[in-house]
C-alpha positions in Angstrom: 0.0 0.0 0.0 1.3 3.4 -1.0 1.4 5.9 1.9 2.2 9.6 1.4 2.5 11.4 4.7 4.2 14.3 6.4 3.5 17.9 7.3 1.5 20.1 5.0 4.4 22.6 4.5 8.1 22.5 5.3 8.4 24.4 8.6 11.6 25.0 10.5 14.3 22.3 10.2 13.9 20.9 13.8 10.1 20.4 13.3 10.6 18.7 10.0 13.3 16.4 11.2 11.2 15.5 14.3 8.2 14.6 12.2 10.4 12.6 9.9 11.9 10.7 12.8 8.5 9.8 14.2 7.5 8.3 10.8 10.5 6.0 10.7 8.5 2.9 11.9 6.0 3.4 9.1 8.8 3.7 6.6 10.1 0.4 7.8 6.8 -1.4 7.5 7.2 -4.0 4.8 3.5 -3.6 3.8 4.0 0.1 3.0 5.5 1.9 0.0 6.4 5.0 2.0 6.9 8.6 0.8 7.6 11.6 3.0 5.4 14.5 2.0 5.7 18.3 2.5 5.5 21.4 0.4 8.3 23.9 -0.2 5.7 26.5 -1.1 2.0 26.7 -0.5 1.2 29.0 -3.3 -2.5 28.7 -2.9 -2.9 29.9 0.7 -6.1 31.8 1.5 -4.5 34.8 3.0 -1.5 36.9 1.7 -0.1 36.9 5.2 -0.2 33.1 5.6 3.1 31.1 5.9 4.0 29.6 2.5 7.2 27.7 3.2 10.9 28.2 2.6 10.7 28.3 -1.1 12.1 26.0 -3.9 15.9 26.3 -3.2 15.8 26.0 0.6 13.0 23.5 0.5 15.0 21.1 -1.8 18.0 21.4 0.5 15.8 20.3 3.4 14.4 17.4 1.4 17.9 16.3 0.5 18.8 16.3 4.2 15.7 14.2 5.0 16.6 11.8 2.3 20.2 11.5 3.5 19.3 11.1 7.1 16.4 8.7 6.8 16.6 7.3 3.3 13.0 8.4 2.5 11.5 8.8 -0.9 9.9 12.3 -1.1 6.8 13.9 -2.7 6.2 17.6 -3.1 3.8 20.0 -4.9 4.8 22.1 -7.8 2.8 25.2 -9.0 4.8 26.4 -12.0 6.3 24.6 -15.0 9.8 25.7 -14.3 9.8 24.0 -10.9 9.3 20.5 -12.4 12.7 19.7 -13.7 14.5 21.4 -10.7 12.3 19.6 -8.1 12.6 16.3 -9.9 16.4 16.3 -9.3 15.6 15.7 -5.6 12.1 14.4 -5.1 10.5 11.1 -6.3 7.0 12.3 -6.9 5.8 15.6 -8.3 2.3 16.4 -7.1 -0.1 18.6 -9.2 -2.3 20.6 -6.9 -6.1 20.2 -7.3 -6.7 23.7 -8.5 -4.0 23.2 -11.2 -5.0 19.7 -12.5 -6.1 21.0 -15.9 -2.9 23.2 -16.5 -1.5 21.6 -19.6 2.0 23.2 -19.4 2.4 22.1 -15.8 1.4 18.6 -16.5 3.6 18.3 -19.6 6.6 19.8 -17.7 6.1 17.2 -14.9 5.7 14.4 -17.5 9.1 15.3 -19.0 10.9 14.4 -15.8 11.6 10.9 -14.4 9.4 11.5 -11.3 6.0 9.9 -10.7 3.2 12.4 -11.3 0.4 12.5 -8.7 -2.5 14.5 -10.0 -5.0 15.7 -7.4 -8.6 15.8 -8.7 -10.0 19.3 -8.8 -12.7 20.0 -6.2 -14.7 21.3 -9.1 -14.4 18.3 -11.5 -16.3 15.1 -12.0 -14.2 11.9 -11.7 -14.6 11.1 -15.4 -12.9 14.4 -16.3 -9.7 13.2 -14.8 -9.1 11.0 -17.8 -7.8 14.1 -19.6 -5.0 15.1 -17.2 -3.8 11.5 -17.2 -3.8 11.5 -21.0 -1.7 14.6 -21.1 1.0 12.9 -19.0 1.0 9.5 -20.5 1.1 10.8 -24.1 4.0 13.0 -23.2 5.7 9.9 -21.9 5.1 8.0 -25.1 2.0 5.9 -24.2 -1.3 6.1 -26.0 -4.1 4.2 -24.2 -5.6 5.7 -21.1 -6.2 3.0 -18.6 -5.0 1.8 -15.2 -2.2 -0.5 -16.4 -0.8 2.0 -18.8 -0.9 4.8 -16.2 0.9 2.5 -13.8 3.6 1.8 -16.3 3.9 5.5 -17.1 4.1 6.6 -13.5 0.9 8.5 -13.2 -1.4 8.5 -10.2 -4.7 10.2 -9.5 -5.6 11.6 -6.0 -9.1 12.1 -4.7 -9.7 14.9 -2.1 -13.5 15.6 -2.3 -15.8 17.9 -4.2 -17.1 21.3 -3.3 -20.7 21.0 -2.2 -22.4 24.4 -1.6 -20.3 27.0 0.2 -17.6 26.0 2.6 -18.1 22.2 2.4 -16.4 19.3 0.8 -18.0 15.9 0.1 -16.3 12.7 -0.8 -18.3 10.6 -3.3 -16.8 7.1 -2.9 -17.9 6.3 -6.5 -15.2 8.6 -7.7 -12.6 6.1 -6.4 -14.0 3.4 -8.6 -14.4 5.7 -11.7 -10.9 7.2 -11.5 -9.3 3.8 -11.1 -10.3 3.0 -14.7 -7.7 5.6 -15.7 -4.9 5.3 -13.2 -3.9 4.1 -9.7 -5.8 6.1 -7.1 -4.6 7.7 -3.9 -7.2 8.8 -1.3 -6.3 12.1 0.4 -8.1 11.6 3.7 -6.9 14.8 5.4 -7.7 17.3 2.7 -11.1 15.6 2.3 -11.8 16.8 5.8 -11.1 20.4 5.0 -13.7 23.1 5.5 -12.9 25.8 3.0 -13.8 29.5 3.1 -13.7 30.0 6.9 -12.4 33.5 6.9 -8.7 34.1 6.4 -7.7 30.4 6.7 -9.0 27.0 5.7 -10.6 25.1 8.5 -11.1 21.4 8.9 -12.3 18.5 11.1 -9.6 15.9 11.7 -12.0 13.8 13.7 -13.6 12.5 10.5 -10.3 11.5 8.8 -10.2 7.9 10.1 -13.8 7.3 9.0 -13.1 8.6 5.5 -9.9 6.5 5.2 -11.7 3.4 6.4 -14.5 4.0 3.9 -12.0 4.4 1.0 -10.2 1.2 2.2 -13.5 -0.7 1.9 -14.0 0.6 -1.6 -10.4 -0.2 -2.7 -7.6 2.2 -3.5 -3.9 2.0 -4.2 -2.8 4.2 -1.4 -3.4 7.0 1.1 -2.3 10.6 1.6 -2.3 11.8 5.2 -0.9 15.1 6.4 0.5 14.6 9.9 2.3 16.6 12.6 3.6 16.1 16.1 1.3 18.9 17.2 -1.3 19.9 14.6 -2.5 22.7 16.9 0.7 24.7 16.1 1.1 23.5 12.5 1.7 26.4 10.1 -0.7 25.1 7.5 -3.8 22.8 7.5 -3.6 22.0 11.2 -7.4 21.6 11.7 -7.6 18.7 9.3 -4.2 17.1 10.1 -3.7 13.9 12.0 -1.5 13.7 15.1 1.1 11.1 14.4 -0.1 8.5 17.0 -3.6 8.8 15.4 -2.0 8.3 12.0 -0.6 4.9 13.0 -4.0 3.8 14.5 -5.8 4.8 11.3 -3.3 3.0 9.1 -3.7 -0.2 11.2 -7.5 0.1 10.8 -7.1 0.5 7.0 -4.9 -2.6 6.8 -7.4 -4.6 8.9 -10.2 -3.7 6.5 -8.2 -4.4 3.4 -7.1 -7.8 4.8 -10.7 -8.8 5.5 -11.7 -7.9 1.9 -8.6 -9.6 0.4 -7.2 -6.4 -1.2 -3.7 -7.2 0.3 -3.5 -10.7 -1.1 
């Protein structure tokens, strides 16, 4: 099972390394294909005054340190095309943010690297619409047919994080997991699915529902999970309200495996 986890954004070095250290048992779990996740720049923060991260250059240096210290594979977001080739020299997965999933130049730039491309489904898109972003990447990489097996070979994943429903609410339609899996391996983003957008100057959330959402996705069947986590979400510089405390992360992952074992998904 693929697990992408770590803080929302790269904070100070000590905090990042402390979180990375706490995730070491998960990285050593033979059942897990582990990736350390964080963003060097949160370019889509609600407020101009919100903390965005250390930036590309300093962020990549910190990722290199994490990789050297712990041996982790790493995933990070990119927001602009020029960042793709530079980031891919260090990270193993380039993530396309949900709001940018239709941006052709960004997708093509990511596809021209050797990194896996994880495309987050836009909160405004139907699941079937995600065939087209996958197609942009796999065709750039020399493949033609858009389906699960081709995308797997081409190194393209899709990531579900809910749909906007009315004002200030996200809803996860579990049918989306089934539909998108026709086109590519699917990662379920349990923590961003628990966000409550448009709550003033910051995005809110409800981390209490994260385990339930993850267990529901495990029952449907997915290829992996995305969890943002922190030693103390209450002081996290981004997305704290929907983030899992690390001990709760481990409990949730154990529950996910128990469900998948019962249903035979791990056989």
